KOLDRENZA-189697 format. One line per 4 residues: their letters; for each residue z, x, y of N, C-alpha, C, O. Coordinates in pm, 1 decimal, always signed. Example, Ala and Ser with C-alpha at 12.3 -4.5 7.8 and 13.67 -1.06 7.14 Angstrom:
2
as) +780.0:+1319.0:-569.0:+780.0:+1230.0:-450.0:+780.0:+1320.0:-330.0:+846.5:+1423.6:-331.9  +708.0:+1285.0:-225.0:+714.0:+1367.0:-106.0:+787.0:+1290.0:+3.0:+803.9:+1340.9:+113.8
This chain:
170
mdes) +16.4:+100.2:-124.2:-18.0:+20.9:+1.1:-0.7:+85.8:+137.8:-38.9:+36.5:+243.9  +67.7:+214.1:+120.5:+51.7:+275.1:+265.3:-75.4:+325.7:+266.7:-127.7:+306.8:+376.5  -174.9:+405.7:+156.3:-330.1:+388.9:+189.6:-448.6:+287.5:+280.9:-546.2:+299.8:+354.9  -362.0:+181.8:+216.4:-450.2:+60.0:+310.4:-415.3:+49.1:+388.3:-491.5:-23.2:+452.4
fata) -274.3:+94.7:+484.4:-216.6:+30.8:+618.8:-257.8:+168.4:+693.2:-267.5:+149.7:+814.5  -291.2:+334.1:+644.2:-342.9:+404.0:+682.2:-465.3:+411.9:+729.3:-488.9:+476.8:+831.2  -579.3:+333.6:+647.5:-712.8:+338.8:+649.0:-757.5:+191.4:+743.9:-875.6:+173.4:+773.4  -662.9:+104.9:+780.3:-692.6:-25.9:+852.5:-738.8:-25.2:+990.3:-826.9:-81.2:+1055.5
gled) -627.4:+76.2:+1013.8:-708.3:+110.9:+1225.6:-827.3:+154.0:+1188.8:-919.2:+75.8:+1213.7  -867.0:+295.5:+1115.8:-1021.4:+345.7:+1077.6:-1115.0:+260.8:+1111.2:-1181.4:+252.7:+1214.5  -1114.7:+180.6:+988.3:-1253.7:+91.2:+963.8:-1298.5:+23.2:+1081.1:-1419.9:+5.0:+1090.2  -1167.2:-49.4:+1242.8:-1201.4:-103.0:+1309.0:-1236.1:-40.9:+1474.0:-1243.2:-88.8:+1587.1
eity) -1249.2:+72.4:+1420.0:-1297.7:+163.0:+1533.6:-1463.5:+146.4:+1511.2:-1522.5:+114.9:+1407.9  -1530.6:+185.7:+1674.4:-1619.6:+167.9:+1656.5:-1709.6:+321.5:+1748.9:-1686.3:+365.3:+1861.6  -1816.4:+371.0:+1641.1:-1822.3:+513.0:+1756.2:-1958.1:+523.8:+1750.8:-2031.5:+478.6:+1662.9  -1995.4:+598.3:+1868.7:-2144.7:+566.4:+1952.4:-2210.5:+749.4:+1970.6:-2163.6:+848.8:+2026.2
carh) -2315.7:+727.9:+1906.1:-2430.7:+884.0:+1936.2:-2388.2:+943.3:+2090.4:-2380.6:+882.3:+2197.0  -2373.6:+1027.8:+2072.0:-2294.6:+1149.6:+2206.5:-2463.7:+1137.9:+2298.7:-2440.9:+1138.7:+2419.7  -2610.4:+1128.5:+2269.4:-2694.5:+1122.9:+2316.0:-2763.2:+960.7:+2355.6:-2844.8:+945.1:+2446.5  -2711.0:+847.8:+2267.3:-2798.8:+776.6:+2282.1:-2656.5:+631.5:+2278.4:-2636.1:+560.6:+2179.9
pere) -2599.4:+624.5:+2377.3:-2450.2:+575.0:+2395.2:-2481.1:+447.5:+2357.6:-2390.1:+382.3:+2306.3  -2588.3:+396.6:+2371.2:-2573.3:+184.1:+2289.8:-2590.4:+226.7:+2100.5:-2559.3:+134.9:+2024.7  -2630.1:+338.8:+2046.2:-2661.7:+343.0:+1908.1:-2540.2:+332.8:+1829.1:-2471.4:+428.8:+1863.7  -2448.3:+232.8:+1697.6:-2329.5:+271.3:+1720.3:-2354.1:+402.5:+1542.0:-2457.0:+420.2:+1476.8
tglr) -2249.6:+448.8:+1525.9:-2266.7:+579.5:+1413.2:-2156.8:+607.2:+1376.3:-2055.8:+572.5:+1437.6  -2156.2:+702.7:+1225.3:-2033.9:+725.8:+1218.6:-2092.4:+814.2:+1172.6:-2048.7:+840.3:+1060.5  -2204.4:+901.6:+1214.9:-2238.6:+1020.7:+1113.7:-2160.2:+1174.8:+1286.7:-2176.7:+1183.2:+1408.4  -2121.5:+1215.0:+1233.1:-2049.3:+1377.9:+1325.6:-2122.3:+1498.7:+1254.1:-2111.9:+1535.2:+1137.0
cnrc) -2204.8:+1554.5:+1364.5:-2261.6:+1732.0:+1371.2:-2156.1:+1809.7:+1270.5:-2037.3:+1829.7:+1295.7  -2217.2:+1843.8:+1166.5:-2138.0:+1955.6:+1076.3:-2032.3:+2076.9:+1181.7:-1921.5:+2125.2:+1158.2  -2098.9:+2089.0:+1265.8:-2125.5:+2201.2:+1359.0:-1985.2:+2190.2:+1462.3:-1873.4:+2237.9:+1442.9  -2034.6:+2111.4:+1574.8:-1995.5:+2017.2:+1722.1:-1872.3:+1912.5:+1666.7:-1782.7:+1861.4:+1734.0
erym) -1887.9:+1904.3:+1581.8:-1834.9:+1736.0:+1556.0:-1865.4:+1628.3:+1626.3:-1805.3:+1521.6:+1614.3  -1960.0:+1648.2:+1704.0:-2018.0:+1489.5:+1775.4:-2096.3:+1424.3:+1697.8:-2158.5:+1473.4:+1603.6  -2098.0:+1301.0:+1735.4:-2131.7:+1142.0:+1705.7:-2294.4:+1167.7:+1733.2:-2347.2:+1226.1:+1827.7  -2321.9:+1138.5:+1680.6:-2483.5:+1168.3:+1638.8:-2576.9:+1007.0:+1561.7:-2559.7:+965.1:+1447.3
cvdc) -2647.4:+962.1:+1641.1:-2723.0:+841.2:+1540.4:-2835.4:+926.8:+1439.2:-2847.1:+1049.3:+1436.5  -2900.1:+845.2:+1371.9:-3038.4:+891.8:+1271.5:-3136.0:+982.1:+1370.2:-3177.6:+1097.2:+1357.7  -3147.7:+922.6:+1431.9:-3286.3:+1000.4:+1512.2:-3200.6:+1146.6:+1547.7:-3263.6:+1247.9:+1517.5  -3074.5:+1166.9:+1603.8:-3075.1:+1268.4:+1681.7:-3027.4:+1405.7:+1522.6:-3004.3:+1526.5:+1528.8
arrt) -3029.3:+1350.7:+1453.2:-2962.8:+1390.4:+1322.1:-3049.4:+1501.2:+1272.2:-3163.8:+1465.8:+1300.7  -3055.2:+1647.8:+1196.4:-3096.7:+1756.1:+1134.4:-3049.8:+1753.7:+990.4:-2938.7:+1760.7:+937.8  -3187.5:+1739.9:+940.3:-3061.6:+1793.0:+788.2:-3094.1:+1959.3:+753.7:-3207.7:+2006.5:+749.9  -2951.4:+2045.6:+726.8:-2966.9:+2123.3:+714.4:-2935.5:+2109.0:+556.3:-2917.5:+2008.2:+488.0
pvgy) -2935.7:+2287.2:+513.1:-2867.1:+2287.1:+381.8:-2782.9:+2325.0:+368.1:-2771.4:+2402.2:+272.9  -2684.1:+2301.3:+440.4:-2515.0:+2231.6:+468.4:-2474.4:+2131.9:+517.0:-2352.1:+2128.5:+530.9  -2545.1:+2023.0:+558.4:-2527.7:+1871.0:+553.4:-2622.6:+1859.8:+739.6:-2708.0:+1942.1:+772.7  -2581.3:+1751.5:+823.0:-2654.3:+1666.2:+893.2:-2553.8:+1806.5:+1052.6:-2434.2:+1835.5:+1050.1
tcre) -2638.5:+1848.2:+1141.2:-2664.4:+1913.1:+1232.1:-2735.4:+1802.8:+1374.8:-2837.9:+1735.4:+1365.0  -2643.4:+1813.1:+1502.0:-2707.4:+1739.8:+1591.8:-2856.7:+1885.6:+1666.4:-2891.0:+1997.6:+1628.5  -2883.0:+1828.4:+1737.4:-3017.8:+1846.0:+1780.6:-2994.8:+1952.5:+1850.7:-3059.5:+2053.0:+1821.4  -2883.0:+1959.6:+1977.2:-2818.3:+2119.4:+2065.5:-2765.2:+2213.2:+1953.1:-2812.4:+2326.4:+1963.1
cvrg) -2678.8:+2195.9:+1847.7:-2685.6:+2313.2:+1762.1:-2783.8:+2359.7:+1683.7:-2791.8:+2480.4:+1660.8  -2849.1:+2293.5:+1645.3:-3007.6:+2315.1:+1564.2:-3082.4:+2443.7:+1700.7:-3118.7:+2560.0:+1683.1  -3082.0:+2383.7:+1792.4:-3173.1:+2464.7:+1888.4:-3069.1:+2592.1:+1949.8:-3117.1:+2702.5:+1975.0  -2967.7:+2571.5:+1963.8:-2867.0:+2656.2:+1953.8:-2882.4:+2776.2:+1865.8:-2929.6:+2876.1:+1920.1
hedr) -2839.5:+2786.1:+1694.9:-2886.7:+2846.3:+1617.4:-3024.6:+2918.2:+1604.4:-3031.8:+3034.0:+1563.3  -3145.2:+2837.2:+1644.9:-3269.5:+2872.9:+1660.5:-3286.3:+2989.7:+1775.0:-3349.9:+3093.7:+1757.8  -3228.5:+2958.7:+1875.1:-3253.5:+3065.3:+1968.2:-3201.1:+3223.9:+1945.0:-3244.3:+3313.8:+2017.1  -3102.5:+3249.7:+1835.9:-3108.5:+3326.1:+1786.7:-3202.9:+3441.9:+1788.5:-3192.1:+3557.5:+1829.6
fyqs) -3354.8:+3335.3:+1697.8:-3415.2:+3426.5:+1675.4:-3562.4:+3404.5:+1744.4:-3672.6:+3435.1:+1698.7  -3528.2:+3339.7:+1873.4:-3652.2:+3347.7:+1959.1:-3596.6:+3438.1:+2069.9:-3520.5:+3380.9:+2147.9  -3624.1:+3591.2:+2095.7:-3608.1:+3664.3:+2167.0:-3709.2:+3710.9:+2264.5:-3679.5:+3812.2:+2327.8  -3813.5:+3659.9:+2285.7:-3945.2:+3694.9:+2345.3:-3920.2:+3721.7:+2456.0:-3810.5:+3672.1:+2481.5
tald) -3973.7:+3791.7:+2569.8:-3974.2:+3808.2:+2742.7:-4133.6:+3750.5:+2725.3:-4205.3:+3721.8:+2629.5  -4148.9:+3750.2:+2893.0:-4240.8:+3724.1:+2946.5:-4352.1:+3826.0:+2945.4:-4454.4:+3769.0:+2983.3  -4378.5:+3971.8:+2913.6:-4399.5:+4063.0:+2891.6:-4479.2:+4062.9:+2691.4:-4590.0:+4083.6:+2642.0  -4353.3:+4030.1:+2644.6:-4393.6:+3990.7:+2484.0:-4512.8:+3910.1:+2501.1:-4622.7:+3957.0:+2471.5
yalv) -4499.3:+3787.0:+2548.7:-4608.9:+3689.9:+2591.1:-4718.4:+3737.5:+2649.6:-4805.2:+3650.3:+2649.0  -4744.6:+3810.0:+2686.7:-4882.0:+3865.5:+2762.0:-4928.6:+3970.0:+2657.5:-5048.8:+3964.2:+2631.6  -4871.7:+4044.6:+2606.3:-4900.8:+4119.7:+2477.0:-4998.9:+4015.0:+2384.2:-5121.8:+4008.0:+2384.9  -4914.5:+3947.0:+2315.3:-4937.7:+3873.1:+2175.3:-5028.4:+3779.7:+2328.5:-4930.7:+3806.4:+2398.6
aavs) -5083.3:+3734.1:+2386.5:-5236.0:+3668.2:+2467.6:-5309.8:+3812.8:+2466.1:-5379.8:+3788.7:+2367.7  -5333.9:+3900.8:+2490.1:-5400.6:+4000.0:+2505.8:-5469.4:+4070.9:+2384.0:-5583.4:+4116.0:+2373.1  -5321.4:+4064.8:+2259.5:-5416.9:+4095.8:+2136.4:-5500.2:+4012.8:+2067.9:-5597.1:+4031.6:+1994.4  -5430.4:+3898.3:+2115.5:-5504.4:+3769.4:+2016.8:-5630.5:+3721.1:+2085.5:-5708.5:+3645.9:+2027.1
aagg) -5653.9:+3770.1:+2226.7:-5787.3:+3727.4:+2260.7:-5876.8:+3859.7:+2229.6:-5994.5:+3823.6:+2228.6  -5870.6:+3937.8:+2215.1:-5957.8:+4031.6:+2104.2:-5937.3:+4061.1:+1982.3:-5983.7:+4163.2:+1931.5  -5883.4:+3997.2:+1935.1:-5896.4:+3916.1:+1823.7:-5970.7:+3790.7:+1807.1:-6017.4:+3785.2:+1693.3  -5990.8:+3717.2:+1858.1:-6105.8:+3659.7:+1923.8:-6205.7:+3644.8:+1941.4:-6272.6:+3548.6:+1903.5
alip) -6258.6:+3783.3:+2035.0:-6315.4:+3809.0:+2004.6:-6399.0:+3848.1:+1933.7:-6517.6:+3817.3:+1945.9  -6345.9:+3935.0:+1832.8:-6397.4:+3949.7:+1718.2:-6492.0:+3877.5:+1612.3:-6589.4:+3913.4:+1546.2  -6406.7:+3738.6:+1628.5:-6478.2:+3605.2:+1536.3:-6642.2:+3598.8:+1552.6:-6733.9:+3619.0:+1473.0  -6638.3:+3565.4:+1677.7:-6843.8:+3527.0:+1701.6:-6913.2:+3674.2:+1649.2:-7008.9:+3675.2:+1571.9
lasi) -6845.6:+3806.8:+1707.1:-6916.3:+3894.3:+1648.8:-6893.3:+3957.7:+1465.4:-6944.4:+4061.2:+1422.5  -6817.8:+3876.3:+1397.0:-6788.7:+3879.6:+1277.6:-6877.0:+3728.3:+1200.7:-6906.3:+3700.9:+1084.3  -6897.9:+3653.0:+1338.9:-6971.7:+3560.4:+1245.0:-7115.4:+3553.4:+1271.6:-7180.0:+3471.2:+1206.4  -7198.3:+3655.1:+1389.9:-7330.3:+3732.8:+1419.7:-7313.2:+3812.5:+1257.2:-7398.3:+3792.8:+1170.4
wvgg) -7256.9:+3854.3:+1246.0:-7288.0:+3985.5:+1123.8:-7289.9:+3940.9:+1000.3:-7389.4:+3972.9:+935.3  -7187.2:+3858.3:+933.0:-7195.1:+3780.9:+807.5:-7375.8:+3715.6:+828.5:-7462.5:+3720.0:+741.3  -7387.2:+3672.5:+935.9:-7535.5:+3586.3:+915.0:-7538.2:+3448.4:+854.6:-7471.5:+3353.6:+896.0  -7600.9:+3446.7:+777.8:-7611.5:+3321.9:+722.7:-7474.9:+3289.5:+537.3:-7468.5:+3205.3:+447.7
fviv) -7424.6:+3373.2:+562.4:-7295.3:+3404.0:+466.8:-7195.4:+3297.0:+487.1:-7076.4:+3313.9:+460.9  -7234.5:+3208.5:+524.7:-7093.5:+3099.1:+588.4:-6945.1:+3121.7:+525.9:-6845.3:+3122.9:+597.9  -6939.6:+3141.3:+369.8:-6872.9:+3081.4:+289.5:-6793.3:+3292.8:+317.0:-6671.7:+3311.8:+317.6  -6849.9:+3358.1:+326.9:-6751.3:+3514.5:+452.5:-6695.2:+3440.9:+502.0:-6591.2:+3400.4:+450.0
gffl) -6739.7:+3390.3:+626.2:-6687.6:+3401.2:+731.0:-6601.1:+3274.7:+687.9:-6655.8:+3209.3:+776.7  -6520.1:+3188.4:+634.0:-6428.8:+3145.7:+606.9:-6325.7:+3177.2:+530.0:-6237.5:+3104.1:+484.9  -6342.9:+3290.9:+518.2:-6253.2:+3412.6:+483.8:-6253.6:+3522.2:+541.4:-6164.7:+3594.8:+497.0  -6326.9:+3578.3:+638.4:-6322.4:+3680.5:+705.1:-6238.3:+3629.5:+823.7:-6137.2:+3689.7:+859.7
apai) -6289.0:+3500.3:+892.6:-6197.6:+3438.5:+1041.1:-6037.4:+3442.5:+996.6:-5964.5:+3514.3:+1065.0  -5978.5:+3368.6:+884.7:-5846.8:+3370.6:+906.8:-5809.7:+3505.1:+907.6:-5724.6:+3552.4:+982.9  -5896.0:+3588.3:+794.1:-5828.7:+3742.3:+809.3:-5787.2:+3788.5:+948.3:-5675.6:+3829.3:+980.6  -5924.3:+3772.2:+1046.4:-5875.7:+3829.1:+1118.6:-5806.0:+3786.1:+1241.8:-5796.9:+3844.7:+1349.7
ggaa) -5750.6:+3652.4:+1197.6:-5681.8:+3594.6:+1269.6:-5514.7:+3612.2:+1247.4:-5424.7:+3600.0:+1330.6  -5509.4:+3637.9:+1136.5:-5406.0:+3641.6:+1069.9:-5326.6:+3823.1:+1118.8:-5226.4:+3850.2:+1185.0  -5404.8:+3891.1:+1065.2:-5448.8:+4045.5:+1152.1:-5367.8:+4086.8:+1292.2:-5272.7:+4163.7:+1306.3  -5459.3:+3986.6:+1416.1:-5455.0:+3981.0:+1512.6:-5301.2:+3986.4:+1535.6:-5236.1:+4085.8:+1567.8
aqla) -5244.2:+3828.4:+1506.9:-5106.6:+3803.2:+1496.3:-5018.8:+3879.0:+1438.2:-4904.3:+3887.4:+1482.7  -5059.9:+3946.0:+1329.2:-4939.8:+4061.3:+1241.9:-4978.6:+4196.3:+1329.6:-4902.5:+4285.4:+1291.9  -5040.1:+4230.0:+1400.3:-5073.0:+4368.8:+1507.6:-4949.6:+4312.7:+1641.5:-4855.2:+4383.3:+1677.1  -4975.3:+4194.0:+1690.2:-4879.1:+4108.4:+1812.8:-4757.6:+4115.6:+1768.0:-4690.7:+4144.6:+1867.1
lglt) -4675.1:+4104.8:+1660.4:-4553.8:+4085.0:+1601.0:-4498.8:+4261.9:+1599.3:-4389.0:+4316.6:+1609.9  -4612.4:+4300.6:+1583.8:-4574.5:+4492.3:+1568.1:-4542.1:+4560.2:+1705.8:-4454.5:+4638.9:+1741.7  -4649.1:+4497.6:+1769.9:-4660.9:+4526.1:+1910.4:-4507.0:+4489.0:+2008.6:-4457.4:+4549.3:+2103.8  -4465.3:+4367.5:+1937.2:-4375.0:+4346.5:+1978.2:-4245.0:+4376.5:+1953.9:-4161.1:+4340.0:+2036.2
grrr) -4206.7:+4445.9:+1840.8:-4101.2:+4434.9:+1770.5:-4025.2:+4368.6:+1721.2:-3902.2:+4364.1:+1718.9  -4145.3:+4284.6:+1657.2:-4107.4:+4171.8:+1552.1:-4064.0:+4042.9:+1683.7:-4049.3:+3932.5:+1631.2  -4051.9:+4042.3:+1772.8:-3998.0:+3950.6:+1894.4:-4094.1:+3842.5:+1912.9:-4215.0:+3863.4:+1922.6  -4039.4:+3724.6:+1917.8:-4110.6:+3626.7:+1906.5:-4069.0:+3510.3:+2010.4:-3947.7:+3516.2:+2030.3
grqs) -4128.6:+3410.5:+2080.1:-4086.6:+3338.9:+2131.6:-4099.8:+3177.5:+2079.3:-4169.2:+3158.9:+1979.3  -4041.4:+3071.9:+2137.8:-4099.9:+2935.3:+2119.6:-4233.3:+2912.2:+2049.3:-4266.8:+2864.9:+1940.7  -4325.4:+2989.1:+2203.7:-4422.1:+2949.0:+2261.3:-4527.3:+3033.4:+2184.4:-4639.7:+2983.4:+2189.7  -4518.5:+3148.6:+2114.7:-4564.3:+3280.2:+2078.3:-4630.8:+3230.1:+1953.6:-4661.3:+3322.4:+1878.1
gyis) -4652.9:+3145.6:+1923.2:-4789.8:+3087.5:+1790.2:-4889.6:+3022.8:+1894.2:-5002.8:+3065.2:+1917.6  -4831.6:+2917.6:+1950.5:-4953.6:+2849.1:+2068.9:-5025.7:+2937.3:+2163.4:-5142.9:+2930.7:+2200.5  -4921.0:+3031.4:+2198.7:-5001.0:+3133.8:+2294.7:-5129.6:+3212.2:+2211.3:-5250.0:+3206.7:+2236.1  -5063.3:+3281.2:+2111.4:-5134.2:+3332.6:+1983.6:-5287.5:+3235.5:+1975.3:-5394.3:+3282.7:+2014.4
agal) -5278.9:+3141.8:+1936.9:-5374.3:+3059.9:+1902.7:-5483.4:+3036.8:+2017.9:-5605.2:+3048.0:+2003.6  -5409.8:+2999.6:+2143.9:-5507.5:+2983.9:+2219.7:-5572.8:+3058.0:+2266.3:-5686.5:+3031.5:+2305.4  -5492.1:+3224.8:+2278.7:-5613.1:+3307.2:+2373.7:-5673.8:+3375.5:+2274.7:-5708.9:+3490.2:+2302.4  -5701.7:+3322.1:+2133.9:-5731.5:+3393.6:+2003.8:-5894.0:+3267.0:+2050.0:-6011.4:+3303.0:+2042.4
llgg) -5850.1:+3137.0:+2090.4:-6017.6:+3058.3:+2044.2:-6061.7:+3100.6:+2232.3:-6179.5:+3118.1:+2263.4  -5985.6:+3107.5:+2302.3:-6048.1:+3121.3:+2424.5:-6104.6:+3297.7:+2443.9:-6207.9:+3324.9:+2505.0  -6041.6:+3371.7:+2398.7:-6071.8:+3493.8:+2373.2:-6209.5:+3507.0:+2295.0:-6286.9:+3600.9:+2313.8  -6237.1:+3380.4:+2185.5:-6371.7:+3414.2:+2121.1:-6474.5:+3293.6:+2143.7:-6587.0:+3291.6:+2093.8
avta) -6437.4:+3223.7:+2200.7:-6523.3:+3115.3:+2265.5:-6592.3:+3175.9:+2377.7:-6711.1:+3149.7:+2396.8  -6501.6:+3287.1:+2485.2:-6604.3:+3335.8:+2592.6:-6702.1:+3452.3:+2526.7:-6818.7:+3476.5:+2558.2  -6652.5:+3492.1:+2465.1:-6777.7:+3587.8:+2351.1:-6897.1:+3542.0:+2337.7:-7005.8:+3552.5:+2394.6  -6834.1:+3467.4:+2213.8:-6938.7:+3376.7:+2123.8:-7084.8:+3349.8:+2284.4:-7202.4:+3380.3:+2304.4
illt) -6975.7:+3278.6:+2355.8:-7110.1:+3216.0:+2535.5:-7198.5:+3337.5:+2592.7:-7318.5:+3336.4:+2620.2  -7089.5:+3461.2:+2604.8:-7114.2:+3593.3:+2629.9:-7243.1:+3607.7:+2542.7:-7355.2:+3623.8:+2591.1  -7209.8:+3598.6:+2380.4:-7324.3:+3688.0:+2339.3:-7460.4:+3608.9:+2301.7:-7571.5:+3660.1:+2315.0  -7437.7:+3473.6:+2251.7:-7534.7:+3351.3:+2240.8:-7577.6:+3273.4:+2334.6:-7681.2:+3210.3:+2313.6
gglg) -7513.4:+3260.7:+2450.3:-7530.7:+3116.9:+2550.0:-7476.6:+3009.9:+2510.0:-7482.9:+2931.6:+2604.8  -7426.2:+2961.0:+2422.3:-7340.2:+2877.1:+2396.6:-7229.3:+2891.3:+2238.6:-7227.5:+2993.3:+2169.7  -7153.9:+2778.3:+2211.4:-7108.5:+2823.6:+2116.7:-7100.6:+2739.3:+2020.9:-7039.0:+2634.2:+2038.8  -7157.9:+2766.2:+1906.4:-7217.2:+2695.9:+1805.1:-7108.4:+2614.4:+1678.0:-6996.4:+2575.9:+1711.5
lfpl) -7141.1:+2602.8:+1585.8:-7058.2:+2477.4:+1499.1:-6997.6:+2597.8:+1387.4:-6886.1:+2572.5:+1341.8  -7049.0:+2697.7:+1351.3:-6985.2:+2789.3:+1244.7:-6889.6:+2895.0:+1374.2:-6773.8:+2931.3:+1353.2  -6941.8:+2918.6:+1461.1:-6795.8:+3048.6:+1544.3:-6718.4:+2904.5:+1564.9:-6643.8:+2889.6:+1468.1  -6711.3:+2823.1:+1631.1:-6619.7:+2736.3:+1685.7:-6570.9:+2705.2:+1552.4:-6451.3:+2706.1:+1581.3
lfla) -6573.5:+2671.9:+1398.0:-6519.7:+2601.7:+1276.2:-6463.5:+2774.6:+1255.4:-6346.9:+2765.0:+1217.2  -6488.2:+2870.7:+1262.2:-6458.7:+3002.7:+1228.7:-6311.2:+3022.0:+1337.1:-6205.8:+3026.1:+1273.7  -6300.8:+3031.3:+1460.7:-6225.8:+2986.8:+1552.9:-6087.2:+2935.1:+1499.8:-5981.4:+2994.3:+1478.6  -6129.9:+2787.5:+1483.8:-6031.9:+2704.5:+1449.2:-5981.2:+2782.7:+1329.3:-5859.4:+2780.7:+1347.1
lass) -5997.0:+2829.7:+1251.8:-5956.3:+2877.9:+1144.5:-5849.9:+2996.2:+1166.2:-5730.3:+3011.1:+1141.3  -5952.6:+3073.7:+1225.2:-5846.7:+3191.0:+1326.0:-5733.8:+3164.3:+1337.1:-5631.6:+3205.7:+1282.4  -5760.2:+3071.7:+1432.3:-5639.8:+3031.1:+1542.5:-5513.5:+2929.3:+1441.1:-5399.2:+2900.2:+1476.5  -5566.9:+2901.4:+1340.5:-5455.5:+2815.1:+1279.0:-5419.2:+2954.8:+1215.3:-5319.0:+3000.8:+1270.0
aayt) -5457.4:+3016.0:+1140.9:-5373.5:+3142.6:+1054.1:-5276.4:+3193.6:+1138.3:-5155.0:+3179.2:+1124.3  -5348.4:+3269.3:+1248.9:-5230.8:+3294.6:+1364.9:-5112.8:+3212.1:+1404.0:-4995.4:+3245.7:+1388.9  -5154.1:+3105.7:+1453.5:-5021.3:+3030.3:+1471.3:-4956.9:+3032.7:+1305.8:-4905.1:+3143.0:+1288.2  -4948.7:+2972.0:+1219.9:-4893.6:+2990.2:+1139.4:-4829.6:+3138.6:+1069.0:-4727.4:+3144.1:+1000.5
rfkl) -4918.5:+3254.7:+1105.6:-4832.3:+3371.7:+1112.9:-4706.1:+3381.0:+1202.7:-4595.1:+3427.6:+1177.1  -4744.8:+3335.1:+1291.9:-4556.6:+3353.5:+1423.6:-4465.7:+3251.9:+1363.1:-4343.4:+3263.7:+1355.5  -4547.8:+3135.1:+1314.1:-4423.4:+3022.3:+1226.4:-4340.3:+3129.1:+1136.4:-4232.0:+3185.6:+1151.6  -4456.5:+3131.3:+1019.8:-4343.4:+3156.1:+930.5:-4294.6:+3334.9:+948.9:-4262.4:+3392.8:+845.2
si) -4293.2:+3375.9:+1018.1:-4203.4:+3535.1:+1024.7:-4142.7:+3518.2:+1060.6:-4140.0:+3430.0:+1146.4  -4014.4:+3607.1:+1016.7:-3883.6:+3620.8:+1024.8:-3840.9:+3712.3:+1077.9:-3719.0:+3727.2:+1086.7
């Protein structure tokens, strides 16, 4: 009988999400103990964590500076410039381009990671992919006067490989 008396008061307490005060919840962050709704909860290997705690944990891995971003952009643009050259070089061998372009994109990202001391930021993958596309598009337009289907497709493959390389690097 003592147990039912002790838990009776807990059932009547209504709690709300710290970010969404209109949403009732009983879920707490396993790090900071804040109440959070289902939309704010992030599943981790050790339980549910709020967005703020997850972002704080991720910040330890993102240490990039503006100079690092500039270096990533420059290396990726140079790598992108190689894609149209490789496209012209392989000529009618389209299947070679499907393997060569992602390899060039991944190599450009790997080189950028190496030159920055493996520092990366939240936007490093996007910067690398965008610079690769831009460098390749400018080169293709200068070389051929336009941007054909296969060079564009190869650039897309290379950009996705570069983006993925940044997102998967630890």
